[in-house]
N, C-alpha and C positions, 0 to 999 in steps of 0.2 A: 683279706684275712688269710695270714702265712698257714700252709697245709701241716698239720699235726706230722709230730717225727714219730710217736708211739704208733702201735698197733690196735686195731680193734679186740677188743676180750670176749669170748664166748663163754657162756656156760648154759648147760642143758636142765631145763627143768623135764625132771622125767616124773609125769604125771600118770603112773600106771599105764594105762591103754593111749593116754595121749590126751594134750589140753584140753581138747573139745569135750565136751558134757557128754554126749552121744558118740563118742569116740569109739567103746567098746561092742556097739553094735555094728561097725564097719567093716569089710572084709581087709583093710589094710592094719588093720588094729589087732593085737592079740588078746583077745576078749579072757585068756588063763593068766596073762600077765600078772596080776595080783598076789598068786601063788608060784611064779614059775622063775627061779634063777636063772634058768636059760634066757629066757626073756630080758633081763635086767642084764646078763652077759654079753648079749648081743648088742642090745643098745649101747653100753658102755664100750664095746669093741669100735662101733660105728662111731662115737662122737671121739675116742682116741682118734680114728682115721681121718677125721676132720678137724685133729688138731684144737678142741675145745680146752679150755682152762680148765672147768670143772662141770662134775655131774651133780646136781642137787636135788635133794629129796625133800619136799614138805612133810609134815605130821601133824596130828591131831590125836590126844591122848582118847577121845570119845568120838562114837558116832554123832553127826549133825543132827540136832534137833528136828524131827519131822514125823509125818503119819508113817505108819509101816509099808502101806501102799506106794506111796514117791520113794521111800531109801529101798525099797526092793527094786528099783530101775539104778540105783547107784552102785557103780564098780568099785567104789573106795572103800566098801564095807567089807573088804577082804584085800587087804595087802600088807605087806613086811612092815616090823619095827625098823626103823631107817639105818640104827648103827651098827643091828645085826647084818642087816642085808649089805652096808658098805664095808665092812670088815670081809665079808667074803669076796665083794668086788676088788679089794684090796690085792687079792692073791692072783686075779687074773687081768689086772689092767699096770700099767709101767710108768703110765705120764699124769693122767686127769686125776684132777682134785676131787675129793668126796668131801660133800659136805651137805650135813644134814640139819633138820630142825630140831632143837630141843627148846621147849618152854622154860622161863624164867617165874612162871604162874604156878606150875604144878611139879615142880623138881625141886633138888637139892643142890646147891653148888658145887660139894664133893663128888656126887654121882655123876655130874656133868663134867667136871674138870678132869676125873678119873677114864673115863668113857673115852672123852675126844682125845687125850693123850696117849690111851692106847692105840685108837685108832690110827694116830701120827705115826708112832712107831711100827705100826704093823704096816702101813703103807709106805715108809721111807720119807715121810715129810709132806702129805698129800691130802691132810685131814683140814675142814673147818666147821665150824660151828655158826648155824644159822640162829641166832639170840632175838627169840621172839616172846610177846608176852601173848598169852592164851586169847583168842578172839571167841573160842568155842565155848560158851557158856556150861555146856553140858558136863565139860571137862572138871566142874566144881563137884558133882554128883559122884563121881568116881576116886574123889579123894577127900573125903569124907566132910565135904560142905555141902550146906543146903542153898547157897548163894554164891554168884561168880564174885571175884574181888573187883573191886571198883576201878574203873580206867585209869586214874591217876597214881592210884595204890599201886597197881599192878607195874607202872614204870617207875616207882621208886624203889618197891622191891628190885626190878628188874637191873636198876643202876648199881644198886649192892652187890648184887647176885653177881653181874659180869666183875666188879672188884674184887670179890673172892674167887672167884674162877681163875682170874690174871695172877691173883697172889699166889694161889695154890699151884700153877703152871711154872711159879717160880721158886717152887720148894727148894730144886738142886742147881748149882751152877752147870753148866756146860759141861767140865771137866771133872765133876764131882766125882763119879764111877772110877776108881782106879782098878777094881779087879786084880789087886796084886796078890798072890800065891805066897810069895816068898815072906812079904810083910806081914800078910794075914788081913790086911786091910781091903775090905770090899768096896768102901768109900771113904772120903775125907771128911770129917767132921765138920770142920771149919765151913766146907761149903754147902753144909746144909741148912735151911731156912724153915722157922717154924713161923706159920703165921700168925697166929693167935689172934683171930679177927673176933671184934665183939663190936656189934654195931646193933641197928635197929630191928634187922630182919633174921638176921643170923649170928651165931656164935661159933665158930669154925677155928678147931686149933691147927688144924694140918700136921705133919707137911704130908705131902701127895707120896703115895706110894708106886709112883712110876717116874721114870727118868725125864730129864727134861727133854721137850721137842726136838727133833731133828730141825725144826724150821724155829727154833727160838721157843714158838708157842702154836697152835693151833690158828688157822687163819680166825677173826671173828667177822661173821658178815650179819648183817641188819635190813629188816624189811620194813620197818615203820617209815611212816608219809607225814604222820601229825605232827603239829609243832613240838610235840613232847618227844615224837620218837625222833625227830630230827635231831635235836638236840642230844638225845640216846647216841646214835649214830657218829654224832660228830666229834660225842667223848669216845667210843670205845670200836667202832667197825672201821673195817679195811677194805669191804666190801658192801654195796647197798642195791639190793634188787628193790626197784620199784615201778609204779604203774603210770604211766602216762600215755595219752594216745593222740595226742597233738605237740608239734615240735615247741612251740612259744611255750608250754606250759612244761614240758621236757627242761628247756634252757632256763627257765625261771627255779624251778626246784635243783636244775646243776649248780648256777650260780648262788642260790640261796646256801646251799650245803656247803660247796667250796669254800664260799665266806664264812661259815661257821666254823671250819678247821681253821682259817687264817687266824680268827678272832681268838682261838684256842691254842695258837702258837704251832699246830700242825703244819706238813708241808700238803698242800692241796691233792698234790700226786698220791699220795700216802692211802688216800682213799679213791676207790674205784667204782664209779656208777654205771649201772647195769637195768634200765627198763627192762620190763619185759615184752617180748618180739613173738606173736604166733605167725608163722609165714606161711602162706599158701602158695606152693610151687607148682607154675604149669610150663607146660612147652609154649603155651601162648596164654594173652590174658583172657579170652575164653573158656580154655579150658581149667584154669586157676577159680574162676567164678563158678563153674560148673562145681569143681569138687567142692566148694565151699556150700552151694545151694544142696549138694549131695548131704553132706554133713548137716546141716540146719533142718532138713527135712526130716531127721532120725531124734529130734529133741522131742521127748514127749511133754507136753504141756504143765504136767505135774511137776515135773521137774525144773522147768524152765522158772515156774512160778517160785518153788520153793528155794533156788540158788538166787535167784532177785530178791528174796526176802532176806536171805543170808548177807548178802553185799549191802544190804539197805539197815543192818542191825536188828534182826530179827523182825522188822515191820510186819503187821499182819495186813494183806490186802485180799485176802479172799472176800471180801464183801463188795470190792471197786470192779468196775467195768473194765475187762482187761482191754477193752478196744476204748479206752477213756484215758483221760491224763494221768501221770503219777501223781496222787494228793500230796499234800504237805504232810512233813512227817515229824513226829518227836525226835527230841536228842536219845543218844543210846549208849549202854555202857560198852557197847563191843566195839568193834574197829572203827574210828572214824574217817581216817583218809579214803579207804576205799568206799565209805558211805557219800562222802562229799564228792568223789570222781565220777559215780554212776549218777548221782541225783543234775549234777552239773550236764551231764551227756544227756540225760533225758531233756533238761530244761534246753540246752543249747539246739537239738536235732528236733525240738518239740514231739517228742517218741510216745504214744501210748504203750501201756504196761507192757502188752504181748511183745511190741515192738522191741521194747528195753530187754525183755527177758531173752528173747531172741539174740541181742547183740551183746549182752555180757554173758549167757550162758555159752555163746559161741568161743569166746576168749577169756572168760572169767576177768571180766573189765580190763584186759591187756590190748594192746596195739595190735592190729592187723595187718598185715602186708600182703598182699593178693598179687600174683602176676609171674613174670617170667624172672629168670634169675637175676638179669639184668635190672629189672625193675626192681627187686627186694633190694638188691647191692646199692643201687641208687639211693634208695630210702636210709639203707643202713648209715650208707657215705655222709649223706646230708646230715645225720641225728649227730655223727661223729664228728664230722670236720666243724660243723656249727655249734659245739659244746652242748650237746643236748644229753651226750652220752660218752661213757669212755667204753661201754661195751654193748651186750646185750643177754638177756636170760633167753635162749630160743625154747619155744613151747611149741614144739610140734602138733598140730592136731591130733593124729593118731602115732601111735607108736606099735613097731618100728617104721613103717613106709614112710611117713613126711619126712622124719629124720633122714632116713635115706636120700630122699630127694634132696634135701637142703644140703648133706655132704657131699653128692655127688655133683650139684649143679651151681650150688651157691658159693660155698667153699672156693672153690677154681674161680671163681669170677672175682670175689674179693682178693685174691692172692695176686691175680692179674693187675688189678688196681693198686696194688703194694698195700692194702689194707690188713692182711691177714698173714701173722708168720707162716712160713712154709716149713719149719721144724721147731720143736719143741727147744726153747733155750736152757733149760735146766731139770735138776731132777725133782726139788720141791714146789709146791702150789706158790709159794711166794716167789720164787725163782722166777717162775713162766708168766707171772702176774705182772713182774716188775717193781715189786715193794721190796723194800728193806727185811734183814733180819732184825730182829728186835734183840737189841742187847740187855743184858740179864742186869736188874737194878744194881747188884753187888759191884757188877763189873764198870757201871756209870758213874758209881762212889769212888772208884779210884782214881 
C-alpha cells in the first residue's frame, strides 16, 4: 500500500481534569479545572505548541442520572458552558480550532447558528460545532418535558436542525457588507438571503444577524456511529469523532463512512475520521503501565458501576454479581453505538462486570495505547496508513500533565516520521484540516 501523502490530524478532547474518570484525584491533574480559566488557557497553549488542529469540549444540559453519593465523586458536576469558555479562549489562542458540543434535541437552530457564527468571527475562522443528539435522558426534565425524545425522532429532528443552521449561515453572501459611509449603504440588499424555512420540527424565517463566517461556515463535527448516526454524518459532517479500540473495526467504520460519502456525491477527503485515543506515555513500557495502574486504583467502585451503566443505556446492574459476566440487556432509548461497543468488548474478552467497568471507566470506551513515545507513534502510524483513521482525538488521562507528555515526547516522534506538520498551514480551521472553503449557494448558482 502506498504511503499516504496527507498528515495525521489531531484533536484534543479537553475533559475537565482529564479523560480518566478518576483523574481529578491524581496529583498530575488540576482538580480546580472546572472553574479555572487559567487551566484551560494553559491546556490550549500546550495543544497549540503541539500543533493540534482543534480543541474539543463535550457538553450536556443536565447532570447524569445517579444517586447523590456517586455524583459527589464526579468532577463534571462543575464545569463551564463550552461556548462561553471557547469565546474566552479565542482571545488567548491564534491557530487552534475551537469546537463545542451543542445538542439538536434541546436547543433551537437560530440560537446554535448565531452562537457558532459569532465564535467564528471572534476567532478569525476557527469555530466548529459538534452536532449531537442528546444521550442524557435527564436533559428532558430541564426543558419542560417528562420523557426523553425517542432515538429515531431525535435524529429526524437533528437532520432538519442541521439544514436550518446551514441555511441561516448562508443569510449573507461573502461580500454582502459594504460599510460605505458615502452611499450610506451598510450592506447590499441583493446579497441578503431570507431562509423562510417551514418544516416538520421548525419554522424559522431568518436571516441571521451575524455576518458570513471567515471560513464559509463553522466546521460541522459529528460523533454518532449508529446506522442512523453514520447517515447523518455522511450528509452533514466534515469531521467525525468515533470510538473503536481494534484496528479491523476502525477500518470497517472508515470504509463504510467514506463509502457513504461517495454514494452521496461527496469527496471522501471532505470528511476527516478521528477516533478517540487515550495515550499513556512513559519513558519505558513498565513506567506507562505503572502510570495506568496508579489511575485505575483511584476509581471508586460506585463511580465505575455508574459509568458502565450509562454506557449501557442506563442498565441497572445493581442486582448482579460484580465478579460475574455481563447479563443480556434490553434495547435502549439512549446512545446505541457506544452500548454495542461495550457489550462486544465484554463478550470478546470474557470480562466480569467489575473488569468491564475498570476498562471503560479508564478510557470511557475509547482506545488506550500505553508505552513509549515510539510505541504510541507506531500505533498511530499503523491506524493512519492502513485507513483506520485520518487522525485522532487525543484524550489525555490527566490534564495538563499527560497532555504535556504527549506534546513533549510523541509529537516530535510523529514529526520525525513525517506524519505530523511542523507548522500551521493556514489561519482558519478548514485550512489547517485541508478542507475546502464552502461556496455560498448563491455563488454556485451563477
